[in-house]
Phi, psi and omega in degrees: 000318176296322179293319179296322180292320181292321172299316181301312183295324174295321180293317179297321180293323182292315180304314186302310185286334170293313179303317176301311181297307186295319179304316180289321182289326181291323178291324172300321183280339179279345184295309176297326181296310179297324174296313184288318179285328180275326190242331188259339181247143175288159189269097178265169188299329183271316177284359166294318173294325185286331176297309180295325175296324180288322176297317181298314182297316180295318173296319172304313182288323178296320175299309179300316177299315182298313186287322178297319175300316183292322180293317178298321185284319186269336182073021183258162183281165184290144181273145181300334179299325180301316181291321183291318178290319182294319180286336173304308176294322174299316180296318180294318178291329176295318176285330170294319177295317177300315178299312180301310185296315181297312180295321179298321182292319182288315179297339176272314186285321179231073183291323181294322180291323178296315178293325183282323188263355186274117173295156192296320186262019184306314188294313179299315180297318179299318182295315178300317176300316183292328174298310181301312177298325177291327172302308182302309185301333184251322186283323182292315174294326177299315181294317174302324182276001180079015180277346177256018176096354186261174183282137185287141172245102198299316182293319175290328174303307179300317180288318182287322181293320178293324178292320174297319179295317175300319178304310184286327178293319177292327172300317178293315177304310179303312179302311175298323178294318180293320179293322179290320177298322182290315178300313184294320179300312180290322187280327192238326192253340186251131175274359181276163178296168183298135183285162178298141177079359182306310178299327180285325177293316185290308183303315183299309181294322176290324175293330180302321184302303185274339188255324182272317183293331170305320179295322175294325173294326180291316176302324185287323186239033193303311185299320179295313185291323175299331177277313189271325186230075182304320178299346191292317184299313178290335178288317180301318182296321180296314182294323180293324177291323176297322182295313182283332177288335195277336187302313175302326176295323176300314181300321181293314180294323176292325186275335187285159180248124182294142182081359182243140175251114182236159171302148183300324180298321183294316182299312182295316181302317175304319183289320192261348176285135172279142168296161175236063183288162176289160190297334181255007185267235193279019178085169184107185188244010169065028178240116187286152173228154176196200177289146172304000000 
């Protein structure tokens, strides 16, 4: 029994320091992405989602890094507030990814309809709405379940938690469904070249399955998993950090040119700038981007 307890503590310590390393590396990788999306590139409809997604990922990684450092320094268990705040940024990022993947898919499959029917500030308004809904989907059940320091209300907790889980699960389904639809369209049905952001959409949705969904599962079944599988929480947190930290690497892979050594800013700008095709041409939303 003592040996098993020692192995569990060792495993928990390894996961903790891996989370620290991944979180710190992810924050360093997110910095040039935020700089380019926030200050160097104009805000087009698709990279508006990527800017808000980078903000959500940065907040999630900063939260994980801060609480992990506190846990490593003090040796105390995670506070429920840690889970609530982390899940808030995770939920916002999940729906922003779903919105980005859906709009990229729709703009390639029906480009003329999307360009004709889409209001100018749709992306900014939708991002603001998704942030607000993420707040409601996480904070309301957390408050009802007593995770914010107030007395728990079992019936309200059950109802609000079930609604929040349904909301987050629908975001994951939308993101994966849009990525799958775009892959099938490009691979089988479209004779045009691969659209801008195709690789980012596909890689993000594929990585969501093994790295993002365990964290969503933990938020959904926290009391049961804490009782039956105590290692699940630190493992899910580590995988979620990997998911958030990997997006800058995707941008780098998409933007680089084989055989060329270019500055990081040039590579990121190439990956994150939107193409400006004609409305009836190679798909997209026809809104050019460049340097400010």
